[in-house]
SETORFI-834125 format. One record per residue (C-alpha): x, y, z; residue in three letters; residue number from 1. Coordinates in steps of 0.2 Angstrom, whole numbers, plus 5000, padded with zeros to 4 digits. Example, Ala and Ser with C-alpha at 12.3 -4.5 7.8 and 13.67 -1.06 7.14 Angstrom:
BEGIN
+------+------+------+------+-----+
:    X :    Y :    Z : rest :  nr :
+------+------+------+------+-----+
: 5062 : 4978 : 5039 :  ala :   1 :
: 5068 : 4995 : 5036 :  ser :   2 :
+------+------+------+------+-----+
***
This chain:
BEGIN
+------+------+------+------+-----+
:    X :    Y :    Z : rest :  nr :
+------+------+------+------+-----+
: 5421 : 5471 : 5624 :  met :   1 :
: 5433 : 5469 : 5610 :  gln :   2 :
: 5451 : 5463 : 5612 :  ala :   3 :
: 5464 : 5476 : 5610 :  glu :   4 :
: 5475 : 5474 : 5594 :  val :   5 :
: 5493 : 5478 : 5595 :  ser :   6 :
: 5499 : 5491 : 5582 :  pro :   7 :
: 5511 : 5478 : 5575 :  asp :   8 :
: 5497 : 5464 : 5572 :  thr :   9 :
: 5495 : 5460 : 5554 :  asp :  10 :
: 5477 : 5465 : 5550 :  pro :  11 :
: 5476 : 5451 : 5536 :  glu :  12 :
: 5480 : 5438 : 5549 :  ser :  13 :
: 5465 : 5444 : 5560 :  leu :  14 :
: 5454 : 5441 : 5545 :  val :  15 :
: 5461 : 5424 : 5543 :  leu :  16 :
: 5457 : 5420 : 5561 :  glu :  17 :
: 5440 : 5426 : 5558 :  arg :  18 :
: 5438 : 5415 : 5542 :  met :  19 :
: 5445 : 5400 : 5552 :  arg :  20 :
: 5433 : 5402 : 5566 :  ala :  21 :
: 5418 : 5404 : 5554 :  ala :  22 :
: 5422 : 5389 : 5543 :  leu :  23 :
: 5414 : 5376 : 5554 :  ser :  24 :
: 5398 : 5387 : 5558 :  gln :  25 :
: 5395 : 5399 : 5543 :  asn :  26 :
: 5404 : 5395 : 5527 :  ala :  27 :
: 5395 : 5410 : 5519 :  glu :  28 :
: 5404 : 5421 : 5531 :  glu :  29 :
: 5421 : 5414 : 5525 :  val :  30 :
: 5416 : 5419 : 5507 :  leu :  31 :
: 5411 : 5436 : 5513 :  arg :  32 :
: 5427 : 5439 : 5523 :  leu :  33 :
: 5437 : 5433 : 5509 :  asp :  34 :
: 5429 : 5445 : 5497 :  asp :  35 :
: 5431 : 5460 : 5508 :  ala :  36 :
: 5450 : 5455 : 5511 :  ala :  37 :
: 5453 : 5454 : 5493 :  ser :  38 :
: 5446 : 5472 : 5491 :  arg :  39 :
: 5456 : 5478 : 5506 :  asp :  40 :
: 5472 : 5469 : 5504 :  phe :  41 :
: 5472 : 5464 : 5486 :  gly :  42 :
: 5470 : 5448 : 5477 :  ala :  43 :
: 5489 : 5446 : 5477 :  asp :  44 :
: 5492 : 5450 : 5495 :  ser :  45 :
: 5506 : 5438 : 5505 :  pro :  46 :
: 5491 : 5429 : 5513 :  arg :  47 :
: 5480 : 5427 : 5498 :  ala :  48 :
: 5483 : 5409 : 5495 :  ala :  49 :
: 5480 : 5405 : 5513 :  glu :  50 :
: 5463 : 5414 : 5511 :  arg :  51 :
: 5460 : 5404 : 5495 :  gly :  52 :
: 5462 : 5388 : 5504 :  leu :  53 :
: 5449 : 5393 : 5517 :  leu :  54 :
: 5438 : 5399 : 5502 :  arg :  55 :
: 5440 : 5381 : 5494 :  val :  56 :
: 5435 : 5372 : 5510 :  arg :  57 :
: 5420 : 5384 : 5513 :  ala :  58 :
: 5414 : 5381 : 5495 :  leu :  59 :
: 5415 : 5362 : 5498 :  val :  60 :
: 5405 : 5364 : 5514 :  arg :  61 :
: 5392 : 5373 : 5504 :  met :  62 :
: 5391 : 5359 : 5491 :  asp :  63 :
: 5398 : 5370 : 5478 :  arg :  64 :
: 5411 : 5357 : 5473 :  ile :  65 :
: 5414 : 5362 : 5455 :  gly :  66 :
: 5417 : 5380 : 5460 :  glu :  67 :
: 5429 : 5374 : 5474 :  ala :  68 :
: 5439 : 5363 : 5461 :  arg :  69 :
: 5440 : 5378 : 5449 :  ser :  70 :
: 5446 : 5390 : 5463 :  phe :  71 :
: 5459 : 5377 : 5469 :  ala :  72 :
: 5465 : 5375 : 5451 :  glu :  73 :
: 5467 : 5394 : 5449 :  asp :  74 :
: 5476 : 5395 : 5466 :  leu :  75 :
: 5489 : 5382 : 5462 :  val :  76 :
: 5492 : 5390 : 5445 :  glu :  77 :
: 5494 : 5407 : 5452 :  arg :  78 :
: 5504 : 5402 : 5468 :  tyr :  79 :
: 5513 : 5385 : 5463 :  pro :  80 :
: 5525 : 5386 : 5477 :  asp :  81 :
: 5514 : 5391 : 5491 :  asp :  82 :
: 5510 : 5378 : 5504 :  pro :  83 :
: 5491 : 5384 : 5505 :  ser :  84 :
: 5489 : 5383 : 5487 :  ala :  85 :
: 5496 : 5365 : 5486 :  arg :  86 :
: 5485 : 5361 : 5501 :  ser :  87 :
: 5470 : 5367 : 5492 :  ala :  88 :
: 5475 : 5357 : 5477 :  ala :  89 :
: 5477 : 5341 : 5488 :  ala :  90 :
: 5461 : 5344 : 5496 :  tyr :  91 :
: 5452 : 5344 : 5480 :  met :  92 :
: 5462 : 5329 : 5472 :  gly :  93 :
: 5470 : 5340 : 5460 :  ile :  94 :
: 5487 : 5335 : 5453 :  his :  95 :
: 5496 : 5351 : 5446 :  pro :  96 :
: 5505 : 5350 : 5429 :  arg :  97 :
: 5524 : 5350 : 5431 :  pro :  98 :
: 5532 : 5366 : 5426 :  arg :  99 :
: 5545 : 5368 : 5413 :  gly : 100 :
: 5546 : 5360 : 5396 :  pro : 101 :
: 5537 : 5344 : 5393 :  ser : 102 :
: 5546 : 5329 : 5387 :  arg : 103 :
+------+------+------+------+-----+
***
């Protein structure tokens, strides 16, 4: 039996819940859900960075460390002020370059 979803529930937040639930048991499912969400909601949706953080964590669980690092670098470059992007960078030990003119 499926739970009823109220009409005002953000469908992308439901995907994020499924991604979080899958993270500890099935990292490949996290990637599949993120790929589908990118198609359905767009790569620049308001929750894209949050999905990206979960993708980074799933890639690490799958021992795809280089891919996770590259993805985290892209996230922080694309969404420099987003807390999820900054969390992904911190998770991977990435120190983003400061914005603005260099001294």
